[in-house]
C-alpha positions as CSV (number, residue, x, y, z in Angstrom):
1,X,-1.0,11.0,-14.7
2,X,0.6,7.7,-13.7
3,X,0.9,6.8,-10.1
4,X,4.4,5.6,-9.3
5,X,5.0,7.1,-5.8
6,X,2.5,6.9,-2.9
7,X,2.8,8.6,0.5
8,X,1.4,6.5,3.4
9,X,0.0,8.7,6.1
10,X,-0.4,6.9,9.4
11,X,0.0,7.3,13.2
12,X,2.9,6.0,15.1
13,X,0.7,3.2,16.5
14,X,0.1,2.0,13.0
15,X,3.7,1.8,11.8
16,X,3.6,-2.0,11.3
17,X,0.5,-1.8,9.2
18,X,2.0,1.0,7.1
19,X,5.2,-1.1,6.6
20,X,3.0,-4.1,5.5
21,X,1.3,-1.9,3.0
22,X,4.6,-0.4,1.8
23,X,6.0,-3.9,1.2
24,X,2.9,-4.8,-0.9
25,X,3.2,-1.6,-2.9
26,X,6.9,-2.4,-3.6
27,X,5.9,-5.9,-4.9
28,X,3.8,-4.3,-7.6
29,X,6.4,-1.8,-8.6
30,X,5.2,1.3,-6.6
31,X,7.5,3.4,-4.5
32,X,6.1,4.4,-1.2
33,X,7.0,6.8,1.5
34,X,6.5,5.9,5.1
35,X,7.5,9.0,7.2
36,X,8.8,7.2,10.3
37,X,10.7,4.5,8.4
38,X,14.5,5.1,7.9
39,X,14.6,8.5,9.6
40,X,17.5,10.6,8.4
41,X,19.6,12.4,11.1
42,X,20.3,15.2,8.6
43,X,16.7,15.9,7.7
44,X,14.0,16.7,10.2
45,X,10.8,14.6,10.3
46,X,8.8,17.7,9.2
47,X,11.0,18.3,6.2
48,X,11.0,14.6,5.2
49,X,7.2,14.5,5.4
50,X,6.9,17.7,3.3
51,X,9.3,16.4,0.7
52,X,7.7,13.0,0.5
53,X,4.1,14.3,0.1
54,X,5.2,16.9,-2.5
55,X,6.9,14.1,-4.5
56,X,4.0,11.7,-4.5
57,X,1.1,11.3,-6.9
58,X,-1.2,9.8,-4.3
59,X,-1.7,9.6,-0.6
60,X,-3.0,6.6,1.2
61,X,-4.4,7.6,4.6
62,X,-4.3,4.7,7.0
63,X,-7.0,5.5,9.5
64,X,-7.4,3.1,12.4
65,X,-9.4,3.3,15.6
66,X,-6.1,4.1,17.5
67,X,-4.7,6.6,15.1
68,X,-7.3,8.4,13.0
69,X,-7.3,11.5,15.1
70,X,-3.5,11.9,15.3
71,X,-2.5,15.5,14.7
72,X,0.3,14.4,12.3
73,X,-2.1,12.4,10.2
74,X,-4.6,15.3,10.0
75,X,-1.8,17.7,9.1
76,X,-0.5,15.4,6.3
77,X,-4.0,15.1,4.9
78,X,-4.3,18.9,5.0
79,X,-1.1,19.3,3.1
80,X,-2.1,16.6,0.5
81,X,-5.5,18.4,0.0
82,X,-3.7,21.7,-0.4
83,X,-1.5,20.2,-3.2
84,X,-4.7,18.6,-4.8
85,X,-3.2,15.2,-4.3
86,X,-5.4,12.1,-4.8
87,X,-6.2,10.8,-1.3
88,X,-7.4,7.2,-0.8
89,X,-8.5,6.6,2.8
90,X,-8.2,3.1,4.3
91,X,-10.6,3.2,7.2
92,X,-10.8,0.7,10.1
93,X,-14.3,-0.1,11.2
94,X,-15.0,2.2,14.2
95,X,-12.7,5.0,13.1
96,X,-13.8,8.2,11.5
97,X,-12.7,10.1,8.5
98,X,-11.0,13.4,9.3
99,X,-13.0,16.5,8.3
100,X,-11.0,17.4,5.2
101,X,-11.7,14.0,3.6
102,X,-15.1,13.1,5.1
103,X,-16.6,13.4,1.6
104,X,-14.4,10.6,0.2
105,X,-15.5,7.0,-0.1
106,X,-13.0,5.0,2.1
107,X,-11.9,1.4,1.7
108,X,-13.0,-0.1,5.0
109,X,-11.4,-3.0,6.9
110,X,-11.1,-4.9,10.1
111,X,-7.7,-5.9,11.5
112,X,-8.5,-9.5,10.5
113,X,-9.3,-8.4,6.9
114,X,-6.5,-5.8,6.4
115,X,-5.0,-7.9,3.5
116,X,-8.4,-7.8,1.7
117,X,-8.3,-4.0,1.9
118,X,-4.8,-3.9,0.6
119,X,-5.9,-6.0,-2.3
120,X,-8.8,-3.7,-3.0
121,X,-6.3,-0.7,-2.9
122,X,-4.1,-2.4,-5.5
123,X,-7.1,-3.1,-7.7
124,X,-8.1,0.6,-7.4
125,X,-4.6,1.8,-8.3
126,X,-4.6,-0.6,-11.3
127,X,-7.9,1.0,-12.5
128,X,-6.2,4.5,-12.3
129,X,-2.7,3.7,-13.5
130,X,-0.8,1.1,-15.3
131,X,1.0,-1.5,-13.1
132,X,3.1,-3.9,-15.1
133,X,5.7,-5.5,-12.9
134,X,5.7,-7.8,-9.9
135,X,8.7,-8.3,-7.7
136,X,8.8,-11.7,-6.1
137,X,11.4,-13.1,-3.6
138,X,11.6,-16.9,-3.7
139,X,11.0,-18.3,-0.3
140,X,13.1,-21.3,-1.1
141,X,16.3,-19.8,-2.7
142,X,15.9,-16.2,-1.5
143,X,16.5,-14.7,-5.0
144,X,14.4,-11.7,-6.1
145,X,12.9,-11.8,-9.6
146,X,10.8,-9.4,-11.6
147,X,8.0,-10.7,-13.8
148,X,4.8,-9.4,-15.5
149,X,2.1,-8.6,-13.0
150,X,-0.7,-11.2,-13.0
151,X,-3.7,-9.9,-15.0
152,X,-6.5,-8.6,-12.8
153,X,-9.0,-11.3,-14.1
154,X,-6.7,-14.0,-12.9
155,X,-6.4,-12.3,-9.5
156,X,-10.2,-12.0,-9.3
157,X,-10.5,-15.7,-10.3
158,X,-8.1,-16.7,-7.5
159,X,-9.9,-14.6,-5.0
160,X,-13.3,-16.1,-6.0
161,X,-11.9,-19.6,-5.7
162,X,-10.1,-18.9,-2.4
163,X,-6.9,-20.1,-4.0
164,X,-3.4,-18.6,-4.5
165,X,-1.7,-17.4,-7.6
166,X,1.1,-19.6,-8.9
167,X,4.5,-18.8,-10.5
168,X,7.8,-20.4,-10.9
169,X,11.2,-19.2,-9.6
170,X,13.4,-18.4,-12.5
171,X,16.5,-19.3,-10.5
172,X,15.6,-22.6,-8.7
173,X,12.6,-23.6,-10.8
174,X,10.4,-24.3,-7.7
175,X,6.7,-23.3,-7.7
176,X,5.9,-20.2,-5.7
177,X,2.3,-19.6,-4.4
178,X,1.3,-16.0,-4.0
179,X,-1.5,-14.4,-1.9
180,X,-3.7,-12.8,-4.6
181,X,-4.4,-9.8,-2.3
182,X,-0.8,-8.8,-1.4
183,X,1.2,-10.9,-3.9
184,X,3.3,-12.1,-0.9
185,X,4.7,-15.6,-1.1
186,X,2.6,-18.1,0.8
187,X,4.8,-20.7,2.7
């Protein structure tokens, strides 16, 4: 099964981290659902969460020291487990895995190294599914372009060297440097 939609389970305290992850997933062509983002007045939060989880192929459980025990996160994980959904936990050092996923191997991070964890998540998804496209917004002219996703060996090489990936804007022809972990333009 291809992974094209990911549900990001997180506590209210971790909304900014979930949105950062959602933006990275968008850049590599993955749709993500973040429950609290763009709340609909016509659909209750519970219905929105249920719909989003059922229509995803994977759940990323963002578990921080502040939010790992949130009832909503545990309920969302329970629903995902009940649907036999792939669950990938991102675990901040000092937090604990909820009971239903304590047998899983988490991707661990510190706040300072969150982008590294996101990069490892992208690599993990690439190992499970085919990711082909990269969406880049030029920091100079503001145009959005789509291009082939950088091969993993080039990403790994840039990470080893501590350098950025490089591309060219197809509109203004300026060089764009990308963070090899999150594919975000580096200014």
